[in-house]
C-alpha positions in Angstrom: -37.7 -1.2 -56.4 -37.5 -0.2 -60.1 -34.7 -1.9 -62.1 -33.0 0.9 -63.8 -30.6 -1.5 -65.6 -33.3 -3.6 -67.3 -34.8 -1.1 -69.7 -33.9 -3.0 -72.9 -36.8 -1.4 -74.9 -35.5 2.1 -74.4 -34.9 4.1 -77.6 -31.4 5.0 -78.7 -30.0 7.7 -76.5 -32.0 6.5 -73.4 -30.7 5.5 -70.0 -29.2 2.2 -71.2 -27.1 3.9 -73.9 -26.2 6.6 -71.5 -24.9 4.1 -69.0 -22.9 2.3 -71.7 -20.9 5.5 -72.4 -20.3 6.1 -68.7 -16.9 4.3 -68.3 -15.4 6.2 -71.2 -16.4 9.5 -69.7 -15.2 8.8 -66.2 -11.6 8.8 -67.3 -11.9 12.4 -68.5 -13.3 13.9 -65.3 -11.5 16.9 -63.7 -12.4 19.6 -61.2 -12.4 23.4 -61.6 -9.9 25.6 -59.9 -12.2 26.8 -57.1 -13.1 23.3 -56.0 -9.5 22.3 -56.5 -8.4 24.9 -54.0 -10.7 23.5 -51.4 -9.6 20.0 -52.2 -6.0 21.0 -52.1 -6.4 22.0 -48.5 -8.4 18.9 -47.6 -6.0 16.6 -49.4 -3.0 18.3 -47.9 -4.3 17.6 -44.4 -5.2 14.0 -45.3 -1.7 13.4 -46.6 0.0 14.9 -43.6 -2.1 12.6 -41.3 -0.3 9.7 -42.9 3.1 11.3 -43.6 3.5 12.2 -39.9 4.0 8.5 -39.3 7.2 8.7 -41.4 8.4 11.8 -39.6 7.6 14.2 -42.4 4.8 16.3 -44.0 3.9 18.5 -46.9 2.9 22.1 -47.1 2.3 22.6 -50.9 1.1 19.7 -53.0 2.4 21.3 -56.2 5.9 21.7 -54.7 6.2 18.7 -52.4 4.8 15.9 -54.6 6.2 17.0 -58.0 9.3 14.7 -57.7 7.3 11.6 -56.7 9.4 10.9 -53.6 6.9 11.8 -50.9 4.1 10.4 -53.1 5.8 7.0 -52.9 6.4 7.5 -49.2 2.7 8.2 -48.7 1.8 5.0 -50.5 4.2 3.0 -48.4 2.6 4.4 -45.2 -0.9 3.8 -46.4 -0.2 0.2 -47.8 2.4 -0.9 -45.3 4.5 -2.2 -48.2 7.8 -1.2 -49.7 7.7 0.4 -53.2 10.6 0.1 -55.7 13.5 2.3 -54.9 12.9 5.8 -56.2 15.2 7.6 -58.5 17.2 10.5 -56.8 18.0 12.4 -60.0 16.5 15.9 -60.4 15.7 15.7 -64.1 12.1 15.7 -65.3 12.4 12.1 -66.5 13.5 11.0 -63.0 10.5 12.7 -61.4 8.1 11.3 -64.0 9.5 7.8 -63.4 8.9 8.2 -59.7 5.3 9.2 -60.2 4.8 6.4 -62.6 6.1 4.0 -60.1 3.6 5.3 -57.6 0.8 4.9 -60.2 1.9 1.4 -61.1 1.8 0.4 -57.5 -1.8 1.8 -57.2 -2.8 -0.2 -60.3 -1.2 -3.3 -59.0 -3.5 -3.2 -56.1 -6.5 -3.4 -58.4 -7.4 0.3 -58.0 -8.9 1.7 -61.2 -7.2 4.9 -62.3 -9.6 7.5 -63.4 -8.9 11.1 -64.8 -5.2 10.9 -64.2 -3.0 11.3 -67.2 -1.0 13.9 -69.0 -3.8 16.5 -69.2 -6.8 17.8 -67.4 -10.2 19.1 -68.5 -12.6 21.4 -66.8 -13.3 19.9 -63.4 -16.7 21.5 -62.8 -18.2 20.5 -66.2 -16.7 17.0 -65.8 -18.1 16.6 -62.3 -21.5 17.8 -63.5 -21.5 15.5 -66.4 -20.6 12.6 -64.2 -23.5 13.4 -61.9 -25.9 13.6 -64.8 -24.8 10.3 -66.2 -25.1 8.6 -62.8 -28.6 9.9 -62.0 -30.1 9.9 -65.4 -32.2 6.7 -64.9 -33.8 8.0 -61.7 -37.2 9.7 -61.6 -37.6 13.2 -60.2 -33.8 13.7 -60.6 -32.5 16.3 -63.1 -29.1 17.5 -62.4 -28.4 20.7 -64.3 -26.2 22.6 -61.8 -24.6 22.4 -58.3 -27.3 24.4 -56.4 -31.1 24.0 -57.2 -30.8 20.5 -58.7 -29.7 19.1 -55.3 -32.1 20.9 -53.0 -34.7 18.1 -52.7 -32.0 15.5 -51.7 -33.0 12.9 -54.4 -29.8 13.5 -56.4 -27.6 12.6 -53.4 -29.7 9.4 -52.8 -29.6 8.5 -56.4 -25.8 8.7 -56.5 -25.5 6.4 -53.5 -28.2 4.0 -54.9 -26.5 3.8 -58.2 -23.3 2.5 -56.7 -24.6 0.9 -53.5 -28.3 -0.1 -54.0 -28.1 -2.0 -50.8 -27.8 1.2 -48.7 -30.8 3.2 -50.1 -34.4 2.3 -50.5 -34.9 4.9 -53.2 -38.6 4.1 -53.9 -39.5 5.1 -50.3 -38.2 8.6 -50.8 -40.6 11.5 -51.6 -39.8 14.7 -53.5 -41.9 16.8 -51.1 -39.8 15.8 -48.1 -36.3 17.2 -48.9 -35.1 17.3 -45.3 -35.6 13.6 -44.8 -34.0 12.8 -48.2 -30.9 14.9 -47.4 -30.5 13.6 -43.9 -30.9 10.0 -45.2 -28.2 10.5 -47.8 -25.7 12.3 -45.5 -26.1 9.7 -42.7 -25.7 6.8 -45.1 -22.6 8.4 -46.6 -21.0 9.1 -43.3 -21.8 5.7 -41.8 -21.1 3.4 -44.8 -19.0 5.4 -47.3 -16.7 7.2 -44.8 -17.8 10.6 -46.2 -17.9 13.2 -43.4 -21.0 15.2 -43.1 -20.1 18.6 -44.5 -23.6 20.2 -44.7 -26.8 20.1 -42.8 -30.1 19.5 -44.5 -31.3 22.9 -43.3 -28.3 24.6 -45.0 -29.7 23.4 -48.4 -33.4 23.5 -47.9 -33.4 26.8 -46.0 -31.9 28.9 -48.8 -33.3 29.8 -52.2 -30.0 28.9 -53.9 -27.6 26.6 -52.0 -23.9 27.4 -52.1 -22.6 26.0 -55.4 -19.1 25.4 -54.2 -20.3 23.7 -51.0 -22.5 21.4 -53.0 -19.7 20.8 -55.5 -17.3 20.0 -52.7 -19.7 17.5 -51.1 -20.5 15.9 -54.5 -16.8 15.5 -55.2 -16.4 13.4 -52.0 -19.0 11.1 -53.5 -17.1 11.0 -56.7 -13.8 10.2 -55.0 -15.5 7.6 -52.7 -16.9 5.8 -55.7 -13.8 6.2 -57.8 -11.6 4.1 -55.4 -8.0 5.1 -55.6 -8.8 8.0 -58.0 -7.9 10.6 -55.4 -4.2 9.5 -55.1 -3.9 9.1 -58.9 -5.3 12.5 -59.5 -3.0 14.2 -57.0 0.1 12.5 -58.4 -0.8 13.5 -62.0 -1.6 17.0 -60.9 1.8 17.3 -59.1 3.5 16.1 -62.3 1.6 18.6 -64.5 2.0 21.7 -62.3 5.7 20.9 -61.7 7.6 24.0 -62.7 10.8 25.6 -61.8 10.4 29.4 -61.6 13.3 30.5 -59.5 16.6 31.8 -60.8 19.8 30.0 -60.1 21.2 32.7 -57.9 18.0 32.9 -55.8 18.2 29.1 -55.3 21.8 29.4 -54.1 20.9 32.1 -51.7 18.0 30.2 -50.4 20.1 27.1 -50.0 22.8 29.0 -48.0 20.2 30.5 -45.7 18.3 27.3 -45.2 21.5 25.3 -44.5 22.7 27.9 -42.0 19.5 27.9 -40.1 19.2 24.1 -40.1 22.8 23.7 -38.8 22.3 26.4 -36.2 19.1 24.6 -35.0 21.0 21.2 -34.8 23.8 22.8 -32.8 21.3 24.3 -30.3 19.3 21.0 -30.1 22.1 18.5 -29.5 23.1 19.8 -26.1 19.5 19.7 -25.0 19.3 16.1 -26.1 22.6 15.2 -24.4 21.4 16.7 -21.0 21.1 13.8 -18.5 20.1 15.9 -15.4 18.1 13.5 -13.2 14.7 14.5 -11.9 13.2 13.7 -8.5 9.7 12.6 -9.5 8.0 10.8 -12.3 5.9 13.9 -13.0 9.1 15.9 -13.5 10.4 13.2 -15.9 7.1 13.0 -17.7 7.3 16.7 -18.3 10.6 16.1 -20.0 9.1 13.3 -22.0 6.3 15.7 -23.1 8.8 18.2 -24.1 10.5 15.5 -26.2 7.2 14.6 -27.8 6.7 18.2 -28.7 10.1 18.2 -30.2 9.3 15.1 -32.2 5.9 16.2 -33.4 6.2 20.0 -33.6 9.8 21.1 -33.8 11.5 18.4 -35.7 9.1 17.7 -38.6 9.6 21.2 -40.2 13.3 20.6 -39.9 13.0 17.2 -41.6 11.1 19.0 -44.3 13.8 21.7 -44.5 16.5 19.0 -44.8 14.7 17.2 -47.6 14.0 20.5 -49.3 17.6 21.5 -48.9 18.7 18.3 -50.6 16.2 18.7 -53.3 17.1 22.3 -53.9 20.8 21.4 -54.0 20.3 18.6 -56.5 17.9 20.6 -58.6 20.3 23.6 -58.6 23.2 21.3 -59.6 21.1 19.8 -62.4 20.1 23.2 -63.7 23.6 24.5 -63.6 24.8 21.4 -65.4 22.1 21.6 -68.1 22.9 25.3 -68.5 26.6 24.6 -68.8 27.5 26.5 -65.7 29.9 25.6 -62.9 28.6 23.4 -60.1 27.4 25.1 -57.0 29.8 25.0 -54.0 28.2 26.0 -50.7 30.1 27.8 -48.0 32.5 25.8 -45.8 30.6 23.5 -43.4 27.3 23.8 -45.4 27.7 21.0 -47.8 24.9 18.4 -48.0 27.4 15.9 -46.5 28.0 18.3 -43.5 24.3 18.6 -42.9 23.8 14.8 -43.1 26.7 14.3 -40.6 25.2 16.9 -38.2 21.8 15.3 -38.7 23.2 11.9 -38.0 24.7 13.2 -34.7 21.3 14.7 -33.9 19.5 11.5 -34.4 22.0 9.6 -32.3 21.6 12.1 -29.5 17.8 11.9 -30.0 17.8 8.1 -29.7 20.0 8.2 -26.6 17.8 10.9 -25.1 14.6 8.9 -25.7 16.1 5.7 -24.2 17.4 7.7 -21.2 13.9 9.2 -20.6 12.2 5.8 -20.8 14.9 4.3 -18.5 14.5 7.2 -16.0 10.8 7.0 -16.0 11.0 3.3 -15.2 13.5 4.0 -12.5 11.5 6.8 -10.9 8.3 4.7 -11.2 10.2 1.9 -9.4 11.5 4.4 -6.9 8.1 5.9 -6.2 6.6 2.5 -5.9 9.3 1.4 -3.5 9.1 4.6 -1.5 5.3 4.2 -1.2 5.8 0.6 -0.2 8.5 1.5 2.3 6.4 4.2 4.0 3.4 1.9 4.1 5.2 -1.0 5.7 7.0 1.4 8.0 3.7 3.0 9.1 2.2 -0.5 9.8 5.3 -1.5 11.7 5.4 1.7 13.7 1.7 1.3 14.5 2.3 -2.2 15.7 5.3 -1.2 17.9 3.4 1.7 19.5 3.3 1.0 23.2 5.3 -2.2 23.0 8.3 -0.7 24.9 6.1 0.5 27.7 4.5 -3.0 27.9 7.8 -4.7 28.0 9.3 -2.4 30.6 6.4 -2.6 33.1 7.0 -4.6 36.3 3.5 -5.8 36.8 4.9 -9.2 37.8 6.3 -7.8 41.0 2.8 -7.5 42.6 1.3 -10.6 40.8 0.5 -14.0 42.2 2.0 -17.2 40.9 -1.0 -17.9 38.7 -0.9 -14.3 37.4 2.8 -14.6 36.6 2.2 -17.8 34.8 -0.5 -16.1 32.7 1.8 -13.2 32.1 4.5 -15.7 30.9 2.1 -17.3 28.5 1.0 -13.9 27.2 4.7 -13.1 26.7 5.3 -16.3 24.8 2.5 -15.3 22.5 4.0 -11.8 22.1 7.4 -13.5 21.2 5.6 -15.4 18.4 4.1 -12.1 17.2 7.5 -10.5 17.4 9.0 -13.2 15.3 6.3 -12.9 12.7 7.1 -9.2 12.3 10.8 -10.0 11.7 10.1 -10.4 7.9 8.5 -7.0 7.7 11.5 -5.4 9.3 13.8 -7.2 6.9 11.6 -6.1 4.0 11.8 -2.5 5.2 15.6 -2.7 5.4 15.8 -4.3 1.9 13.6 -1.7 0.4 15.6 1.1 2.0 18.8 -0.5 0.6 17.3 -0.7 -2.9 16.1 2.9 -2.7 19.7 3.9 -1.9 21.1 1.8 -4.8 18.6 3.4 -7.2 19.7 6.9 -6.0 16.3 7.9 -4.5 16.3 11.7 -4.0 14.9 11.4 -0.5 17.2 8.6 0.7 18.2 10.6 3.8 14.7 10.5 5.3 14.2 6.9 4.3 17.6 5.9 5.9 16.7 7.9 9.1 13.3 6.2 9.4 14.8 2.8 8.6 17.5 3.3 11.2 14.9 4.2 13.9 12.9 1.2 13.1 16.0 -1.1 13.2 17.1 0.5 16.5 13.7 0.2 18.0 13.5 -3.5 16.8 16.8 -4.2 18.5 15.5 -2.5 21.7 12.3 -4.6 21.5 14.3 -7.7 21.2 16.5 -6.8 24.2 13.4 -5.9 26.3 11.7 -9.0 25.2 14.5 -11.2 26.4 14.8 -9.2 29.6 11.1 -9.4 30.4 11.1 -13.1 29.7 14.1 -13.6 32.1 12.3 -11.5 34.8 9.1 -13.4 34.4 10.8 -16.8 34.5 12.9 -15.7 37.5 9.9 -14.4 39.3 8.0 -17.5 38.5 10.7 -19.6 40.1 10.8 -17.3 43.1 7.0 -17.4 43.5 7.1 -21.2 43.1 9.7 -21.3 45.9 7.6 -19.0 48.0 4.5 -21.1 47.3 6.4 -24.2 48.4 7.4 -22.4 51.6 3.9 -21.3 52.1 2.7 -24.9 51.7 5.4 -26.2 54.1 4.5 -23.5 56.6 0.8 -24.4 56.4 1.6 -28.1 56.8 3.8 -27.5 59.9 1.8 -24.6 61.5 -1.5 -26.4 61.5 -0.4 -29.3 63.8 1.7 -27.0 66.0 -1.2 -24.6 66.4 -3.5 -27.5 67.3 -0.9 -28.7 69.8 -0.7 -25.3 71.5 -4.4 -25.0 71.7 -4.7 -28.4 73.3 -1.9 -27.6 75.7 -3.7 -24.4 76.7 -6.8 -26.3 77.3 -5.0 -28.9 79.4 -3.1 -26.2 81.4 -6.3 -24.3 82.2 -8.3 -27.3 83.2 -9.2 -28.1 87.0 -8.3 -31.5 88.5 -10.1 -33.2 91.5 -7.6 -35.1 93.5 -8.2 -37.2 96.7 -4.8 -38.2 97.8 -1.1 -37.5 97.5 -0.6 -40.2 94.8 -2.9 -38.3 92.4 -1.0 -35.1 93.1 2.2 -36.8 92.5 0.8 -38.2 89.2 -0.2 -34.7 88.1 3.2 -33.4 89.0 4.9 -36.2 87.0 2.7 -35.3 84.0 3.6 -31.7 84.4 7.3 -32.5 84.4 6.9 -34.6 81.4 5.1 -31.7 79.5 7.7 -29.2 80.5 10.4 -31.5 79.1 8.6 -31.3 75.6 8.7 -27.5 75.5 12.3 -27.1 74.1 11.4 -29.3 71.2 8.2 -27.4 70.7 10.1 -24.2 70.8 12.4 -25.5 68.1 9.4 -26.4 66.0 8.0 -22.9 66.5 11.3 -21.3 65.5 11.5 -23.6 62.4 8.0 -22.5 61.4 8.9 -18.8 61.9 12.1 -19.4 59.9 10.0 -20.6 56.9 8.0 -17.3 57.1 11.3 -15.4 57.4 12.7 -17.1 54.3 9.6 -16.1 52.4 10.1 -12.4 53.4 13.8 -12.7 52.6 13.1 -14.0 49.0 10.5 -11.3 48.4 12.7 -8.5 49.7 15.8 -9.6 47.9 14.0 -9.9 44.6 11.7 -6.9 44.9 8.6 -9.0 45.1 5.6 -7.4 46.7 3.6 -10.1 48.4 0.0 -9.5 47.5 -1.6 -11.2 50.5 -1.5 -13.8 53.3 -0.5 -17.4 53.0 -3.1 -18.9 50.6 -2.9 -22.3 52.4 -3.6 -21.3 56.0 -5.0 -18.5 58.1 -2.4 -19.2 60.9 -0.1 -16.2 61.0 3.4 -16.1 62.7 2.0 -13.5 65.1 -0.8 -15.8 66.2 1.7 -18.6 66.8 3.9 -16.4 68.9 0.9 -15.1 70.9 -0.3 -18.6 71.6 3.2 -19.7 72.5 3.4 -17.0 75.1 0.0 -18.0 76.4 1.2 -21.6 76.8 4.3 -20.6 78.7 2.3 -18.3 80.9 -0.2 -21.1 81.7 2.3 -23.6 83.2 1.1 -24.7 86.7 3.4 -24.4 89.7 1.8 -26.4 92.5 -1.3 -28.4 93.4 -2.3 -28.6 97.2 -5.2 -29.1 99.6 -5.9 -25.7 101.2 -6.3 -26.6 105.0 -8.7 -23.7 105.6 -11.4 -25.4 103.5 -11.7 -28.9 104.9 -14.8 -29.9 103.0 -13.8 -28.6 99.6 -10.8 -29.3 97.4 -9.1 -26.2 96.0 -6.8 -26.4 93.1 -4.2 -23.6 93.2 -2.5 -22.7 89.9 -0.1 -20.1 88.9 -1.8 -17.4 86.8 -1.0 -13.9 85.4 -0.9 -12.5 89.0 1.7 -15.0 90.0 3.8 -14.4 86.9 3.6 -10.7 87.5 4.6 -11.1 91.2 7.4 -13.4 90.3 8.8 -10.8 87.9 8.6 -8.1 90.7 10.2 -10.0 93.5 13.6 -11.8 93.3 12.8 -13.7 96.5 9.5 -14.8 95.2 11.2 -16.1 92.1 13.6 -18.1 94.2 10.8 -19.6 96.2 9.0 -20.5 93.0 12.0 -22.3 91.8 12.2 -24.2 95.0 8.6 -25.3 94.7 9.2 -26.5 91.2 12.3 -28.5 92.3 10.7 -30.2 95.4 6.9 -30.2 95.1 6.5 -33.4 97.3 8.2 -31.8 100.3 5.8 -28.9 100.1 2.8 -31.1 99.8 3.9 -32.9 103.0 4.5 -29.6 104.8 1.1 -28.5 103.7 -0.5 -31.5 105.5 1.5 -30.9 108.7 0.6 -27.2 108.7 -3.1 -27.4 107.9 -4.1 -26.7 111.5 -1.8 -23.8 111.9 -2.9 -22.3 108.6 -6.5 -22.6 109.8 -5.9 -21.2 113.3 -3.4 -18.6 112.1 -0.6 -19.9 114.4 1.8 -20.2 111.6 2.0 -16.5 111.2 2.1 -16.8 107.3 0.7 -18.5 104.2 1.7 -21.8 102.7 3.4 -19.9 99.9 5.4 -16.7 100.2 3.3 -13.6 100.6 4.7 -11.9 97.5 3.5 -14.9 95.3 -0.2 -14.2 94.4 -2.1 -17.4 93.5 -5.2 -17.6 91.5 -7.6 -20.3 92.6 -11.0 -21.6 92.1 -13.4 -23.8 94.1 -14.4 -27.0 92.5 -16.8 -29.7 93.5 -16.4 -30.7 97.2 -14.4 -33.7 98.1 -15.8 -36.4 100.4 -15.1 -35.0 104.0 -13.6 -37.0 106.8 -15.1 -36.7 110.2 -12.2 -34.8 111.5 -12.5 -32.4 108.6 -16.2 -31.9 109.3 -15.5 -31.3 113.0 -12.8 -28.8 112.2 -15.2 -27.0 110.0 -17.7 -26.7 112.7 
């Protein structure tokens, strides 16, 4: 890189001497009116971007900055520091003192003040001269105007390199590549110097003569960027220099009256709006109010703030002019004094502050309400989903047809449900608490929330009642089934031996006995009598067993229990016991004799179904049967005496009455006596 500052052997008037004179020239730089107009617009927008933070703005630099008040306010906003208290007088000396305070503050921050003083020179020529001085040491750069001289882009790069050599590699640039040169300068300026890109390289290269004012505007940005705080100093000085009062006193009075009237009317219309505390239903509705309030703050109020400031300035200026011209002081119409306006404005700001606080409070309240409402409905939906079908489950009577083991399983399942129910108690309490808070915060849809909450609470109470009822029913059924189970077991324990006894008795009663003499017959008769004596006790046992079964039926019927099947401990039914008992009674033997007609064989006669039927048909036969049962030995002896007559038919009848039919069988033959054998022959 070429060192443009080391040319010590340059002749007088060369770059070194030119650079030595640069500082003296910088202080005299000013801009021409055309550029000034463009800059006035740009600078006004820039100032307003900062003044809005203080709740005010400017519209005309010449008018709004001439007293130095808003200039000092602008510097306070930019620096974040407090400046000395401004002078509120309206005389020229007061305004100049305010501007000087602003300039002194700028100087105290180490900002070099350039081209701001009591007078101005031609801005265009000054800017051109500044460019020539800055670019003189650079090759291929010859600034003679604000159009052709900038077309190749080297002048822009030279300006940047002169002040910030670390940003531009000037030696790498070529004069025959203007687009690259221009883009390089514009991009570096935007990125590192905070100079917005105002032109495109094509706008300059693509025309025979670039726009002079556009180039001049762009170059002025470089000038201000490299001049530090020069922009603020130039604006303040310009405001002081262009300050002039051109209005007549009467016109100022009329303007004051009109402005004061309009401002007070606006305040009277605005205060009721700011005092309105109509509650909204949703956050969106309240945010719309907040947005309206923001529009009021940023759009509607700032012009009124400016009007109020302008009103005070106009009033003070007018009074000063009148005093200097030896005229009576201006007395506005009643209610339009500056003090009246300040009082109304103070009331407006109080209402504004209260309105803003109310909006924020309402938004927080509505956000809390919407959050609570969403939480309420979410928890309610979860709870309602959980309770769905629970009432039907609790009211079913499945235990009525269940076995004892099934009832025990149902009881364990119910205990698990009770635990689940208790776990959901917290959710119900939370739902009720949220509903109460929604009511306390005046939720607009409290009616539906209360209705839903009441249904949930009522259903919860119902579930609790049904839960206790079902548990009682299950426990009662469990006890009843346990009682039935114990009865079943007792029945089985007593029915089994009794059934075995009846089966054995039937076998014994139906068996055939071979007897040889009267003593054996008498033994059988004695055993028969002994067996008959046990029948009453046996019948009592049978009745006790049947009573157990009857107790089971009674418990089931009285408690609505539907027995699912037979006794699980035995297959012996009450009916089978009764049937076998009848068979035992019907199989009781009446008599055992030797039939005389069959001398060589022993015939055992026993009472069977035919005898029982005949006995039931004939009263006489029944009497004879009873006689046989009372005196069997006598009949046995008579049978021995009448054997011959029975065989020969001389007796004229049977051993037993004719209407008693005996069933008999032939068994193995007894050992025959000779007489018997002869009788047979």
